[in-house]
N, C-alpha and C positions, 0 to 999 in steps of 0.2 A: 504494500500500500504506500502511496506517495506520502511523504512526511508532512506535506502541506495540508492534507485532508485527514484530520485526526478524529473528529467526532461530528459526523454529518449524517443527516437523515433525509435531506431533500436537495435537489439540484434542478437547474433549468438547462435544457438542451436547446441551443440556439441555431438558427440558420447561418451557415458559414458565409453566405453572400450578403444577407441583409441585416443579420443580427437579431432578427425577429424571433420570438419565442416559438419553438416547434412543439415542445412538450415539457411538462413538469414531471420529474422522475423521483421515485422513492429510492433512497440509497441504503444498501445493506452491505455486509462484508462476509466473505467466505471464511472458512477456517484457516485458509492460507493468507488471510487479510487482503484478498483482492476485492476491488470495488465492484459491486453488482447493482445494476439499475433495473427498475421495473417502471414502465411508463406507458401512457396511451400512445398508440401508433400515430404517425403523421403520414401524409401522402408520400408515396415512393419510399417508404421505409424498406431497407434492404437487409441482407444477411450481415453486412458490415458497413458501418458509417465511419469513414476515416477523416481525421482532422476536423472534428466537430467542436465548436466552442461550447464549453459547459461551465456554468456558474454554480459552484458548490456553496451551500449555506452552512458553513462550519462553525460550530458553537465555540471553538477555541480561537481560530484564526479569522473569523468573520467571513466576508465574501471572497472566495478564491476563484478567479477566472482562469480556466485552463484550455489548452488544445488537447483533445482526447480522441482516441480510437475506440469506438463501441463495437465489439465483435461478438460473434456467435449469437446474433440476435434471433430469438425464436418467439412464437406466440405463447402467451400464458394460457395453458390448457383450460383452466377453470375460470378465466376472466376474459370475456370476449372483448376484442379491440385493444388488448394490452399485450406488450412485449417485454422481454427481459434479455439482458446481455451483460457481458463483462466490459468494464470501462478501464482502459489503460491511459494514464496521463502521459502525454508526449512532452508537454512543456507548460509551465505556469506563466500566464500573461501578466496578471497583477493580483494584488490582494487589497482589501479594504476592511480595516478593523472597525467593526460596528460597535464595539464595547467601549473603547477608549475615547471616541469622539464625543465631545459634549454637544448636545442638541440644544440650540438656543431658540426659545419661542420668539418668533419674529415674523412680522407681516411685510412682505415685499411683493409688489406687482411684477409678474414675470410673463414672458411669452415663450411658449413651447413650440419650437419650429422643428419640422421633420420632413423626410422624403417618404412618400407613400410607396412601399415596395411593389405594389401591384401596378400602379399607374406611372410611377417615376416622377410624379408631380410633387412640388413642394407645398407644404401647408403649415398651419400653425393655429394654436388656440391660446387664449389668455387665461391666467390664473393668479392666485396669490399664495404665498408660502405661509405655512403654519409654524414650521420650525425648520432650522437649517443647521448642518454641521459640516465639517471638512469632508465627511464621507458621503453625505447625501442630503436630501431635502424632502419635506412633505408639502405637496401642492394641492390646493383645492381649486377646482375648475367647474364651470357650469356645463361644459360639453364633455362628451366621452372621447378620450384620446384613442385614435385608431391604430396606434403603433406602440411598440414596447421601448423603442429607443428614440430619443429626441435631444435637442440642444436647448438648454435653459438660458434665456436672455433676461437679464435683470434690467427693469425699466429705470429711466432717468440716470443711467450710468452709475447706479448704486455700487455695482461691481462690474468692472470693465472686462468681463470674461463671459464665455458661453460654453460651459462644460458639457461634454456628452453625458447624457443622463439615461438611466435604465429604470423602467417601472418594475418594482418587485411585488407590489400588491396594489389592487384597485378596490376601493370601498365605496359603495353607493351610500350617500349621506341622507339624513332625514329631510333635509331641505331640497332634495332633488338634485343636488350637485354630486360631484365625484371627488374622492380623496385618493391621491396617488403617493404611496410611499416609494421613494426612489433612492438609488445610489448613483454617485458620480463615477464615471469610468475613464480610464486612461488619462488621469490628471498629470500634467507636467509638474515638476517640482515648483516652478514659478507660480502656476495656477493654484496649487495646493497651499503654497505659502501665502498668497493673496487671500484665500479663503480663511485660513487660520488667523491672519492678522485682523481681517474684517470682523470675524466672530469674536475675537478677544476684545476688539475696540467696542463693539456693540454691547457685549456683556458688561464691560466697565461702565458704560453709560447707564445701563439698566440698574446697576448696583448703587448709583449715586442717589 
């Protein structure tokens, strides 16, 4: 078992071309500590899926994004539409520690821009943040987001960055709006530094 994945029960299998969510998988381990996935099938699921991006929700290391090979894929006999197979980690792309990042309650107007993987057209919807950390953000929007990956643009140049952002969970809210729990992906050291400085500055203001 890869040392980066120590205590994980769930992962997301992504489309290698678009980064869209293909399937949410249950993670288990064999006696030999090999990673074993069980997941609903997607279109064109094959006996082996090579170089698939997989985001592991690891309780120790946070979000761990890897390039993986999923092999010996077979239908689950007693669960129609589900498959299982062995997952071999080829490389670790990045990690995001969800436990050490302080989440600051903060309302900022944002725009979520994206490319529709089906049409290739660009789009965007507006929203407001509920909280933010160096690892991610929670956004409330009136519209349903049609993609899993987008870019967060902070209005009025509050933060002069547009980090790539991935939806981890979507929650329908009682007021008819949607809540999106998200993580930032592929942050440069400069962008992460800006985020941390901004959060520290805003936290200092709130404490006064």
